[in-house]
C-alpha positions as semicolon CSV with decimal commas, in nm:
position;residue;x (nm);y (nm);z (nm)
1;X;1,300;-0,250;-2,361
2;X;1,433;-0,090;-2,046
3;X;1,476;0,250;-2,194
4;X;1,113;0,252;-2,326
5;X;0,992;0,161;-1,974
6;X;1,202;0,419;-1,823
7;X;1,069;0,688;-2,059
8;X;0,707;0,579;-1,991
9;X;0,773;0,617;-1,625
10;X;0,906;0,969;-1,660
11;X;0,600;1,050;-1,826
12;X;0,358;0,882;-1,568
13;X;0,561;1,029;-1,271
14;X;0,599;1,377;-1,386
15;X;0,598;1,647;-1,137
16;X;0,241;1,707;-1,200
17;X;0,133;1,363;-1,061
18;X;0,363;1,430;-0,744
19;X;0,221;1,769;-0,672
20;X;-0,128;1,632;-0,743
21;X;-0,094;1,361;-0,484
22;X;0,008;1,601;-0,215
23;X;-0,284;1,867;-0,336
24;X;-0,548;1,612;-0,309
25;X;-0,426;1,518;0,049
26;X;-0,423;1,874;0,144
27;X;-0,753;1,932;-0,002
28;X;-0,937;1,663;0,167
29;X;-0,753;1,732;0,511
30;X;-0,884;2,076;0,501
31;X;-1,251;1,963;0,405
32;X;-1,261;1,707;0,667
33;X;-1,117;1,945;0,914
34;X;-0,817;1,711;0,956
35;X;-1,030;1,403;1,048
36;X;-0,722;1,208;1,051
37;X;-0,618;1,390;1,383
38;X;-0,957;1,459;1,549
39;X;-1,080;1,100;1,501
40;X;-0,761;0,919;1,580
41;X;-0,908;0,755;1,926
42;X;-1,219;0,669;1,707
43;X;-0,989;0,485;1,453
44;X;-0,831;0,277;1,705
45;X;-1,169;0,186;1,848
46;X;-1,334;0,088;1,528
47;X;-1,023;-0,165;1,453
48;X;-1,169;-0,411;1,682
49;X;-1,526;-0,378;1,556
50;X;-1,657;-0,752;1,554
51;X;-1,888;-0,717;1,263
52;X;-1,875;-0,983;1,003
53;X;-2,093;-1,195;0,785
54;X;-2,099;-1,477;0,531
55;X;-2,075;-1,178;0,261
56;X;-1,830;-0,960;0,434
57;X;-1,536;-0,945;0,643
58;X;-1,462;-0,756;0,959
59;X;-1,307;-0,412;0,995
60;X;-1,001;-0,581;1,124
61;X;-0,978;-0,812;0,843
62;X;-1,031;-0,550;0,582
63;X;-0,760;-0,348;0,746
64;X;-0,517;-0,663;0,735
65;X;-0,604;-0,730;0,362
66;X;-0,526;-0,360;0,292
67;X;-0,207;-0,339;0,523
68;X;-0,103;-0,664;0,340
69;X;-0,095;-0,452;0,014
70;X;0,047;-0,131;0,202
71;X;0,302;-0,318;0,414
72;X;0,518;-0,487;0,158
73;X;0,876;-0,405;-0,020
74;X;0,804;-0,044;-0,006
75;X;0,852;-0,042;0,364
76;X;1,192;-0,212;0,343
77;X;1,349;-0,184;0,009
78;X;1,134;0,124;-0,085
79;X;1,258;0,338;0,217
80;X;1,609;0,223;0,136
81;X;1,560;0,325;-0,227
82;X;1,419;0,676;-0,114
83;X;1,723;0,722;0,111
84;X;1,967;0,598;-0,154
85;X;1,831;0,814;-0,451
86;X;1,660;1,121;-0,247
87;X;1,888;1,135;0,056
88;X;1,748;1,140;0,423
89;X;1,531;1,439;0,343
90;X;1,298;1,191;0,143
91;X;1,164;1,039;0,473
92;X;1,030;1,374;0,567
93;X;0,829;1,373;0,257
94;X;0,718;1,020;0,302
95;X;0,569;1,165;0,637
96;X;0,407;1,450;0,456
97;X;0,241;1,204;0,217
98;X;0,124;0,985;0,511
99;X;-0,011;1,265;0,699
100;X;-0,203;1,414;0,412
101;X;-0,280;1,102;0,237
102;X;-0,459;0,956;0,546
103;X;-0,747;1,190;0,446
104;X;-0,721;1,096;0,077
105;X;-0,744;0,728;0,219
106;X;-1,063;0,824;0,424
107;X;-1,243;0,971;0,104
108;X;-1,178;0,699;-0,117
109;X;-1,246;0,413;0,114
110;X;-1,571;0,571;0,227
111;X;-1,669;0,598;-0,132
112;X;-1,568;0,242;-0,179
113;X;-1,813;0,136;0,106
114;X;-2,099;0,375;-0,012
115;X;-2,112;0,239;-0,366
116;X;-2,033;-0,118;-0,301
117;X;-2,241;-0,393;-0,444
118;X;-2,303;-0,758;-0,349
119;X;-2,213;-0,989;-0,633
120;X;-2,223;-1,380;-0,607
121;X;-2,223;-1,377;-0,219
122;X;-1,954;-1,124;-0,178
123;X;-1,911;-0,750;-0,120
124;X;-1,749;-0,561;-0,402
125;X;-1,647;-0,214;-0,447
126;X;-1,356;0,024;-0,549
127;X;-1,278;0,313;-0,784
128;X;-1,432;0,138;-1,076
129;X;-1,764;0,099;-0,880
130;X;-1,778;0,469;-0,755
131;X;-1,684;0,623;-1,090
132;X;-1,972;0,440;-1,247
133;X;-2,236;0,481;-0,981
134;X;-2,143;0,835;-0,853
135;X;-1,993;1,013;-1,141
136;X;-2,200;0,810;-1,393
137;X;-1,886;0,779;-1,625
138;X;-1,875;0,421;-1,730
139;X;-1,581;0,475;-1,941
140;X;-1,379;0,597;-1,669
141;X;-1,484;0,314;-1,444
142;X;-1,366;0,073;-1,734
143;X;-1,039;0,263;-1,770
144;X;-0,954;0,223;-1,407
145;X;-1,060;-0,145;-1,389
146;X;-0,852;-0,226;-1,707
147;X;-0,552;-0,030;-1,543
148;X;-0,605;-0,190;-1,209
149;X;-0,593;-0,527;-1,361
150;X;-0,263;-0,454;-1,563
151;X;-0,103;-0,287;-1,280
152;X;-0,193;-0,543;-1,005
153;X;-0,199;-0,841;-1,221
154;X;0,117;-0,776;-1,433
155;X;0,334;-0,503;-1,315
156;X;0,340;-0,499;-0,923
157;X;0,365;-0,859;-0,845
158;X;0,712;-0,863;-0,967
159;X;0,829;-0,603;-0,759
160;X;0,747;-0,802;-0,456
161;X;0,922;-1,118;-0,563
162;X;1,209;-0,939;-0,685
163;X;1,262;-0,810;-0,329
164;X;1,240;-1,167;-0,193
165;X;1,501;-1,280;-0,448
166;X;1,717;-0,988;-0,348
167;X;1,692;-1,043;0,009
168;X;1,779;-1,414;-0,023
169;X;2,096;-1,300;-0,236
170;X;2,190;-1,070;0,051
171;X;2,147;-1,356;0,307
172;X;2,323;-1,635;0,133
173;X;2,525;-1,449;-0,149
174;X;2,910;-1,413;-0,171
175;X;3,067;-1,217;0,123
176;X;2,776;-1,252;0,367
177;X;2,772;-1,420;0,713
178;X;2,501;-1,686;0,680
179;X;2,671;-2,000;0,557
180;X;2,483;-2,308;0,428
181;X;2,541;-2,644;0,294
182;X;2,240;-2,660;0,078
183;X;2,367;-2,502;-0,217
184;X;2,436;-2,161;-0,385
185;X;2,207;-1,854;-0,382
186;X;2,035;-1,942;-0,701
187;X;1,914;-2,266;-0,538
188;X;1,749;-2,064;-0,249
189;X;1,578;-1,837;-0,500
190;X;1,432;-2,118;-0,659
191;X;1,317;-2,265;-0,326
192;X;1,165;-1,947;-0,212
193;X;0,984;-1,912;-0,555
194;X;0,864;-2,245;-0,539
195;X;0,716;-2,191;-0,182
196;X;0,572;-1,864;-0,297
197;X;0,397;-2,025;-0,607
198;X;0,275;-2,326;-0,434
199;X;0,108;-2,131;-0,134
200;X;-0,010;-1,849;-0,353
201;X;-0,214;-2,088;-0,572
202;X;-0,364;-2,254;-0,283
203;X;-0,483;-1,935;-0,127
204;X;-0,594;-1,730;-0,435
205;X;-0,830;-2,006;-0,536
206;X;-1,005;-1,985;-0,204
207;X;-1,129;-1,623;-0,249
208;X;-1,130;-1,309;-0,005
209;X;-1,213;-1,506;0,323
210;X;-0,904;-1,724;0,276
211;X;-0,680;-1,421;0,191
212;X;-0,846;-1,230;0,483
213;X;-0,808;-1,527;0,737
214;X;-0,428;-1,565;0,641
215;X;-0,332;-1,187;0,631
216;X;-0,510;-1,094;0,946
217;X;-0,240;-1,340;1,142
218;X;0,061;-1,295;0,942
219;X;0,063;-0,906;0,868
220;X;0,025;-0,789;1,245
221;X;0,285;-1,049;1,362
222;X;0,544;-0,971;1,122
223;X;0,478;-0,591;1,137
224;X;0,504;-0,599;1,531
225;X;0,827;-0,821;1,492
226;X;0,984;-0,571;1,271
227;X;0,905;-0,273;1,469
228;X;1,023;-0,435;1,785
229;X;1,372;-0,508;1,627
230;X;1,369;-0,145;1,517
231;X;1,305;-0,010;1,868
232;X;1,575;-0,217;1,996
233;X;1,822;-0,054;1,745
234;X;1,691;0,294;1,848
235;X;1,712;0,229;2,231
236;X;2,088;0,116;2,186
237;X;2,160;0,446;2,000
238;X;1,920;0,689;2,206
239;X;2,199;0,949;2,171
240;X;2,183;0,959;1,796
241;X;1,810;0,983;1,757
242;X;1,793;1,365;1,785
243;X;2,073;1,415;1,526
244;X;1,884;1,177;1,302
245;X;1,565;1,347;1,304
246;X;1,753;1,688;1,241
247;X;1,910;1,538;0,954
248;X;1,576;1,416;0,801
249;X;1,384;1,755;0,853
250;X;1,692;1,985;0,742
251;X;1,789;1,763;0,458
252;X;1,403;1,789;0,339
253;X;1,460;2,141;0,218
254;X;1,823;2,149;0,163
255;X;1,875;1,782;0,011
256;X;2,216;1,624;-0,027
257;X;2,054;1,469;-0,353
258;X;1,866;1,763;-0,462
259;X;1,534;1,928;-0,326
260;X;1,344;1,786;-0,621
261;X;1,499;1,440;-0,567
262;X;1,396;1,435;-0,196
263;X;1,054;1,556;-0,276
264;X;0,999;1,301;-0,589
265;X;1,150;0,997;-0,432
266;X;0,987;1,086;-0,100
267;X;0,631;1,120;-0,248
268;X;0,663;0,826;-0,515
269;X;0,789;0,579;-0,244
270;X;0,538;0,718;0,000
271;X;0,249;0,652;-0,243
272;X;0,387;0,315;-0,337
273;X;0,429;0,241;0,043
274;X;0,103;0,364;0,187
275;X;-0,120;0,338;-0,134
276;X;-0,311;0,651;-0,024
277;X;-0,487;0,792;-0,344
278;X;-0,372;0,519;-0,545
279;X;-0,690;0,338;-0,541
280;X;-0,615;0,016;-0,404
281;X;-0,745;0,062;-0,051
282;X;-1,105;0,094;-0,133
283;X;-1,152;-0,263;-0,270
284;X;-1,071;-0,409;0,068
285;X;-1,244;-0,140;0,250
286;X;-1,566;-0,218;0,043
287;X;-1,558;-0,576;0,161
288;X;-1,602;-0,490;0,506
289;X;-1,920;-0,548;0,728
290;X;-1,981;-0,220;0,883
291;X;-2,283;0,003;0,998
292;X;-2,175;0,317;0,831
293;X;-1,944;0,389;0,544
294;X;-1,744;0,643;0,734
295;X;-1,652;0,390;0,982
296;X;-1,425;0,187;0,737
297;X;-1,295;0,513;0,579
298;X;-1,153;0,604;0,919
299;X;-1,000;0,261;0,971
300;X;-0,838;0,291;0,644
301;X;-0,695;0,614;0,734
302;X;-0,555;0,462;1,037
303;X;-0,369;0,202;0,815
304;X;-0,166;0,472;0,637
305;X;-0,013;0,575;0,988
306;X;0,082;0,205;1,044
307;X;0,235;0,177;0,709
308;X;0,436;0,489;0,711
309;X;0,457;0,652;1,025
310;X;0,556;0,313;1,211
311;X;0,706;0,081;0,974
312;X;0,861;0,306;0,714
313;X;1,002;0,532;0,989
314;X;1,139;0,220;1,188
315;X;1,337;0,128;0,840
316;X;1,466;0,473;0,786
317;X;1,582;0,506;1,160
318;X;1,751;0,177;1,140
319;X;1,941;0,260;0,813
320;X;2,033;0,608;0,933
321;X;2,129;0,548;1,283
322;X;2,383;0,270;1,164
323;X;2,479;0,464;0,864
324;X;2,439;0,154;0,608
325;X;2,362;0,352;0,304
326;X;2,485;0,519;0,007
327;X;2,342;0,821;-0,170
328;X;2,355;0,838;-0,540
329;X;2,339;1,175;-0,722
330;X;2,118;1,210;-1,040
331;X;2,383;1,427;-1,224
332;X;2,624;1,287;-1,305
333;X;2,454;0,961;-1,295
334;X;2,608;0,710;-1,060
335;X;2,837;0,945;-0,859
336;X;2,820;0,905;-0,496
337;X;2,715;1,199;-0,275
338;X;2,750;0,988;0,046
339;X;2,933;0,659;0,036
340;X;2,919;0,473;0,367
341;X;2,908;0,116;0,235
342;X;3,037;-0,101;-0,064
343;X;2,960;0,064;-0,390
344;X;2,846;-0,251;-0,530
345;X;2,529;-0,265;-0,285
346;X;2,227;-0,232;-0,495
347;X;2,044;0,082;-0,407
348;X;1,708;-0,001;-0,516
349;X;1,693;-0,332;-0,283
350;X;1,663;-0,402;0,068
351;X;2,035;-0,431;0,112
352;X;2,081;-0,115;0,339
353;X;1,802;-0,241;0,587
354;X;1,957;-0,600;0,601
355;X;2,301;-0,441;0,658
356;X;2,162;-0,213;0,923
357;X;2,021;-0,501;1,133
358;X;2,335;-0,690;1,054
359;X;2,556;-0,440;1,219
360;X;2,344;-0,465;1,540
361;X;2,217;-0,827;1,543
362;X;2,457;-1,018;1,307
363;X;2,344;-1,288;1,087
364;X;1,996;-1,307;1,270
365;X;1,900;-0,938;1,180
366;X;1,991;-1,013;0,810
367;X;1,795;-1,322;0,807
368;X;1,489;-1,167;0,976
369;X;1,479;-0,913;0,695
370;X;1,481;-1,187;0,459
371;X;1,195;-1,365;0,618
372;X;1,009;-1,031;0,673
373;X;1,040;-0,928;0,325
374;X;0,909;-1,292;0,223
375;X;0,599;-1,259;0,430
376;X;0,538;-0,886;0,350
377;X;0,591;-0,951;-0,028
378;X;0,359;-1,252;-0,015
379;X;0,090;-1,106;0,153
380;X;0,104;-0,789;-0,089
381;X;0,073;-1,020;-0,387
382;X;-0,240;-1,174;-0,219
383;X;-0,365;-0,813;-0,200
384;X;-0,290;-0,732;-0,562
385;X;-0,465;-1,056;-0,670
386;X;-0,781;-0,936;-0,483
387;X;-0,787;-0,616;-0,634
388;X;-0,743;-0,774;-0,999
389;X;-1,016;-1,002;-0,902
390;X;-1,261;-0,729;-0,793
391;X;-1,191;-0,518;-1,113
392;X;-1,242;-0,838;-1,339
393;X;-1,586;-0,887;-1,126
394;X;-1,685;-0,528;-1,221
395;X;-1,591;-0,564;-1,594
396;X;-1,807;-0,915;-1,600
397;X;-2,106;-0,720;-1,625
398;X;-1,991;-0,628;-1,977
399;X;-1,786;-0,943;-2,063
400;X;-1,941;-1,252;-1,903
401;X;-1,709;-1,538;-1,833
402;X;-1,488;-1,707;-1,585
403;X;-1,187;-1,737;-1,817
404;X;-1,046;-1,390;-1,745
405;X;-1,019;-1,459;-1,377
406;X;-0,825;-1,783;-1,426
407;X;-0,583;-1,613;-1,683
408;X;-0,509;-1,334;-1,431
409;X;-0,433;-1,604;-1,162
410;X;-0,181;-1,765;-1,391
411;X;-0,039;-1,426;-1,501
412;X;0,024;-1,321;-1,154
413;X;0,221;-1,630;-1,091
414;X;0,422;-1,610;-1,393
415;X;0,507;-1,233;-1,316
416;X;0,627;-1,335;-0,969
417;X;0,859;-1,590;-1,124
418;X;0,979;-1,340;-1,382
419;X;1,034;-1,069;-1,108
420;X;1,233;-1,316;-0,896
421;X;1,492;-1,350;-1,164
422;X;1,512;-0,992;-1,331
423;X;1,705;-0,679;-1,245
424;X;1,549;-0,502;-0,960
425;X;1,589;-0,128;-1,120
426;X;1,381;-0,252;-1,419
427;X;1,124;-0,423;-1,219
428;X;1,086;-0,138;-0,982
429;X;1,023;0,099;-1,278
430;X;0,768;-0,125;-1,417
431;X;0,585;-0,119;-1,085
432;X;0,610;0,257;-1,053
433;X;0,428;0,286;-1,375
434;X;0,146;0,053;-1,235
435;X;0,103;0,272;-0,941
436;X;0,132;0,594;-1,115
437;X;-0,145;0,484;-1,379
438;X;-0,389;0,388;-1,116
439;X;-0,312;0,702;-0,895
440;X;-0,373;0,950;-1,191
441;X;-0,712;0,820;-1,275
442;X;-0,814;0,764;-0,891
443;X;-0,699;1,107;-0,787
444;X;-0,869;1,312;-1,042
445;X;-1,181;1,076;-1,024
446;X;-1,226;1,146;-0,645
447;X;-1,155;1,513;-0,679
448;X;-1,426;1,542;-0,952
449;X;-1,656;1,324;-0,715
450;X;-1,629;1,600;-0,461
451;X;-1,746;1,884;-0,692
452;X;-2,017;1,651;-0,833
453;X;-2,174;1,520;-0,494
454;X;-1,942;1,535;-0,191
455;X;-2,081;1,202;-0,065
456;X;-1,737;1,112;0,169
457;X;-1,801;1,453;0,353
458;X;-2,174;1,404;0,390
459;X;-2,088;1,076;0,527
460;X;-1,847;1,207;0,791
461;X;-2,072;1,485;0,892
462;X;-2,364;1,220;0,941
463;X;-2,145;1,003;1,139
464;X;-2,029;1,276;1,359
465;X;-2,384;1,379;1,435
466;X;-2,502;1,040;1,504
467;X;-2,213;0,980;1,737
468;X;-2,308;1,296;1,936
469;X;-2,651;1,195;1,971
470;X;-2,579;0,844;2,083
471;X;-2,764;0,531;1,991
472;X;-2,764;0,293;1,689
473;X;-2,551;0,414;1,416
474;X;-2,733;0,373;1,058
475;X;-2,664;0,502;0,728
476;X;-2,945;0,634;0,514
477;X;-2,799;0,746;0,173
478;X;-3,153;0,895;0,052
479;X;-3,179;1,127;0,366
480;X;-2,828;1,246;0,291
481;X;-2,909;1,302;-0,104
482;X;-2,662;1,049;-0,195
483;X;-2,794;0,859;-0,500
484;X;-2,713;0,513;-0,643
485;X;-2,615;0,385;-0,320
486;X;-2,836;0,083;-0,381
487;X;-2,679;-0,156;-0,143
488;X;-2,744;0,054;0,154
489;X;-3,092;0,165;0,058
490;X;-3,176;-0,209;0,043
491;X;-3,021;-0,285;0,362
492;X;-3,213;0,004;0,537
493;X;-3,545;-0,132;0,373
494;X;-3,480;-0,471;0,515
495;X;-3,384;-0,331;0,868
496;X;-3,718;-0,141;0,871
497;X;-3,919;-0,459;0,764
498;X;-3,750;-0,660;1,039
499;X;-3,836;-0,376;1,301
500;X;-4,207;-0,396;1,220
């Protein structure tokens, strides 16, 4: 089974997808005139827009929901895996993916807002909706919806749970510094699993509002705490920082693990971490209450920076400064190119990160990573559920009934339990397949949308023009020649009637 999964992953994550992700980011960066740089100040301002309603959530809540999907094990275990298999140079390619991917995130999230709908008192949107309404390709919309449900409902939750299990093993397992009288590491895994399943069931049966309220508190708090610890490590080793950045940049082009390995692992883990182009961000973006679609597009672009430039870089600096890592070569398989820690340390887990913090903070640092992983993984599972729920809502127009949603809830809970007790390499490979499937469909789709209608670029130009003129910001899709944006057409019509 593992051999089959690995073979499928090799096909999905071929070089074609890696360069397509980079190419799409460059494409939209050039066309938006690098909006991710020009509008950085506006992004920060929009974060705290107070807009909310009974049907939608605020921009910050939408950011928190999308960040709960972005800031997960990819930031801790994923960065460690990128270094372990791709060398320090993989971090440089994660930065490239983040910088270019911010424009992709703008495009897909703006499209999510333009073509969103109101269903059962909630805003819904995402790739399935804009493939249907903009491209008019229902088959592509259904294909994405099905792939998203399978990826987020089956493939990806296990990755998050697995990282939590490995973190508990690292903290309480043999040879570590945290002692306990409550039982062996297996018992702690079961306790962690029970807590995750109970709280998960409570929240996912409460809808997007409950998810948003939970993530807007937990995600900023844990991300900030994690970055503070990383900054302490950096300040304690300021004399090494210049050398570390030189190592990252130089190794990106003369990689210790091979130039292709650095790009491949950097791009793969970058996309897994920040999700730009993957098609997951637009679901939360569409749920936001905003005055103009471009506003949430810019907010979502900022979330890519938070995820990769801040959190992922924090992880990388801690690992590289403390030299708590190994680098495994592809050929011959399993041979160490660099070995700084025990050969038995699992490369694909969060162990490098925990060991880095342990070397500075002792058992507290190691335990903190375990706690951070618990919350990061849990909020990411919530984001996955929301994405699966949104795509089931889209398919419900063809297949009526509430049973599919109930099934997905229990499947996600089962996959969390399955991922907690299985081999991490196997689980990560399954997760990579899920990410890759959505990325293929979404990136090809948003590139096609540009050549058909260019709505995301029209939105950006319109927003920039209104900002220059000043006054109230409105969105009139008909004026811009954007068709099938029925939600915004109805809103504008209602606003006109109310003004009379």
